[in-house]
C-alpha positions as CSV (number, residue, x, y, z in Angstrom):
1,M,-85.9,104.0,-13.3
2,N,-85.5,101.6,-10.5
3,V,-88.0,99.1,-12.2
4,N,-85.8,99.3,-15.4
5,A,-82.6,98.8,-13.6
6,G,-84.0,95.8,-11.7
7,T,-85.2,94.2,-15.0
8,A,-81.7,94.8,-16.5
9,A,-79.9,93.1,-13.5
10,R,-82.3,90.1,-13.6
11,S,-81.8,89.6,-17.5
12,R,-78.0,89.5,-17.0
13,H,-78.4,86.6,-14.5
14,R,-80.8,84.4,-16.6
15,V,-79.6,80.8,-17.1
16,P,-80.4,79.3,-20.5
17,P,-83.0,76.5,-20.3
18,A,-80.3,73.9,-21.4
19,A,-78.0,74.9,-18.5
20,R,-80.9,74.7,-16.0
21,G,-81.3,71.0,-16.6
22,W,-77.6,70.2,-16.0
23,A,-77.7,72.5,-13.1
24,C,-80.7,70.6,-11.6
25,L,-78.7,67.3,-12.2
26,L,-75.6,68.7,-10.4
27,F,-77.8,70.2,-7.7
28,A,-79.4,66.8,-7.2
29,A,-76.1,65.0,-7.0
30,L,-74.6,67.5,-4.6
31,L,-77.8,67.2,-2.4
32,L,-77.5,63.4,-2.3
33,S,-73.6,63.6,-1.5
34,G,-74.3,66.1,1.3
35,C,-76.8,63.8,3.1
36,K,-74.0,61.9,4.9
37,G,-73.4,63.6,8.1
38,G,-70.6,63.1,10.6
39,G,-70.8,63.3,14.3
40,S,-72.5,60.8,16.4
41,G,-73.2,58.3,13.4
42,S,-69.5,57.9,12.8
43,Q,-69.3,55.2,15.3
44,T,-71.9,53.0,13.7
45,S,-70.5,53.9,10.2
46,G,-67.5,52.1,10.9
47,S,-68.9,48.8,11.7
48,Q,-71.5,49.0,9.0
49,E,-69.0,50.0,6.4
50,S,-66.7,46.9,7.5
51,S,-69.7,44.5,7.3
52,A,-70.8,45.7,3.9
53,A,-67.3,46.2,2.5
54,S,-66.2,42.8,3.6
55,G,-68.6,41.2,1.2
56,K,-69.8,38.8,3.7
57,A,-73.3,40.1,3.6
58,P,-75.5,37.4,1.9
59,I,-77.2,38.5,-1.2
60,T,-80.8,37.6,-1.0
61,P,-83.2,37.7,-3.8
62,E,-84.7,40.8,-2.1
63,A,-81.4,42.5,-1.8
64,R,-80.7,41.6,-5.4
65,A,-84.1,43.1,-6.7
66,K,-83.5,46.4,-4.6
67,A,-79.9,46.7,-5.8
68,K,-81.3,46.6,-9.5
69,D,-83.9,49.2,-8.6
70,I,-81.3,51.4,-6.9
71,Y,-78.9,51.2,-9.8
72,A,-81.7,51.9,-12.3
73,N,-82.7,54.9,-10.4
74,R,-79.6,56.3,-8.8
75,C,-76.4,54.9,-10.9
76,A,-77.5,54.5,-14.6
77,A,-77.9,58.2,-15.0
78,C,-74.3,58.5,-15.0
79,H,-72.8,55.0,-15.4
80,G,-75.2,54.0,-18.0
81,V,-77.9,51.1,-18.2
82,A,-75.2,48.6,-19.2
83,G,-72.4,50.0,-17.1
84,K,-70.5,51.5,-19.9
85,G,-70.1,55.0,-18.2
86,D,-72.3,56.5,-21.0
87,G,-75.4,57.5,-19.1
88,P,-76.9,61.1,-19.9
89,G,-75.5,62.5,-16.8
90,A,-72.0,61.6,-17.8
91,A,-71.8,64.0,-20.8
92,N,-70.6,66.9,-18.7
93,L,-68.6,65.0,-16.1
94,T,-64.8,65.2,-15.7
95,P,-63.7,62.6,-15.1
96,K,-66.1,60.2,-16.8
97,P,-67.6,57.5,-14.9
98,P,-65.8,54.2,-15.4
99,N,-66.8,51.5,-17.9
100,F,-67.9,48.6,-15.7
101,Q,-67.2,46.2,-18.7
102,D,-63.5,47.3,-18.9
103,K,-61.5,44.4,-17.5
104,S,-58.6,46.6,-16.6
105,W,-60.9,48.9,-14.6
106,Q,-62.4,45.8,-12.9
107,A,-58.9,44.6,-12.1
108,S,-58.0,48.1,-10.7
109,I,-60.5,48.2,-7.8
110,T,-61.1,46.0,-4.8
111,D,-64.5,44.9,-3.7
112,Q,-64.0,46.7,-0.4
113,D,-63.2,50.0,-2.3
114,M,-66.2,49.5,-4.7
115,E,-68.6,49.0,-1.8
116,K,-67.0,52.0,0.0
117,A,-67.5,54.2,-3.0
118,I,-71.2,53.1,-3.1
119,L,-71.7,54.0,0.6
120,Y,-69.5,57.2,0.9
121,G,-69.1,58.4,-2.7
122,G,-66.1,58.7,-5.0
123,V,-64.1,61.0,-2.7
124,A,-64.0,58.2,-0.1
125,V,-61.8,56.2,-2.4
126,G,-59.8,58.9,-4.1
127,K,-62.2,59.1,-7.2
128,S,-64.5,61.6,-8.5
129,P,-66.3,63.9,-5.9
130,M,-69.3,63.9,-8.4
131,M,-70.1,60.5,-7.4
132,P,-72.6,61.0,-4.6
133,S,-72.7,58.9,-1.2
134,N,-75.7,56.7,-0.4
135,P,-75.8,56.8,3.4
136,D,-79.2,55.3,3.5
137,L,-77.6,51.9,2.2
138,E,-75.4,51.8,5.4
139,S,-78.1,49.8,7.3
140,D,-78.4,47.4,4.4
141,P,-75.1,45.7,3.6
142,A,-76.8,43.1,1.6
143,V,-77.9,45.5,-0.9
144,V,-74.4,47.2,-1.0
145,T,-73.0,43.7,-1.6
146,A,-75.7,43.1,-4.3
147,L,-74.8,46.4,-6.0
148,R,-71.1,45.5,-6.2
149,A,-72.1,42.2,-7.6
150,L,-73.9,43.9,-10.4
151,V,-71.0,46.0,-11.2
152,R,-68.8,42.9,-11.2
153,E,-71.3,40.9,-13.3
154,A,-71.1,43.9,-15.8
155,G,-67.3,43.0,-16.3
156,Q,-68.1,39.3,-17.1
157,P,-68.5,38.1,-20.8
158,S,-72.1,37.3,-20.1
159,G,-72.7,40.8,-18.5
160,K,-74.6,43.5,-20.3
């Protein structure tokens, strides 16, 4: 009788296959956002944040190429390939990711806040907690600046 009771309990807690895919995506986003630690790293974070968020880091061809790769692999899933906020991961997000091509959105965010969101996630600038942080980019301000530039370019008439 214990065997049947165990089977019944397991069947009540089965997750449908479609929900498992979204759960995996959500778990990955939460895992990425949880990678940023506090403590002893907080002193270097401030100086690195200010150097990246100031926009003074020069964008080298290498930084631009790395930024494009990072966008394709980390950002496009939610923000969409062209930055319209229509990536497959955006379907179940509330609020939806912004449309980078929207001029009013572009005008509403400073370069500093955009770079802060890239580094520390949406929560750091009062936006969605579903946007994960990218703590690995703290040591590469040129790539952060290049990512911000890609987002700004999406808002230009010639941007995709």
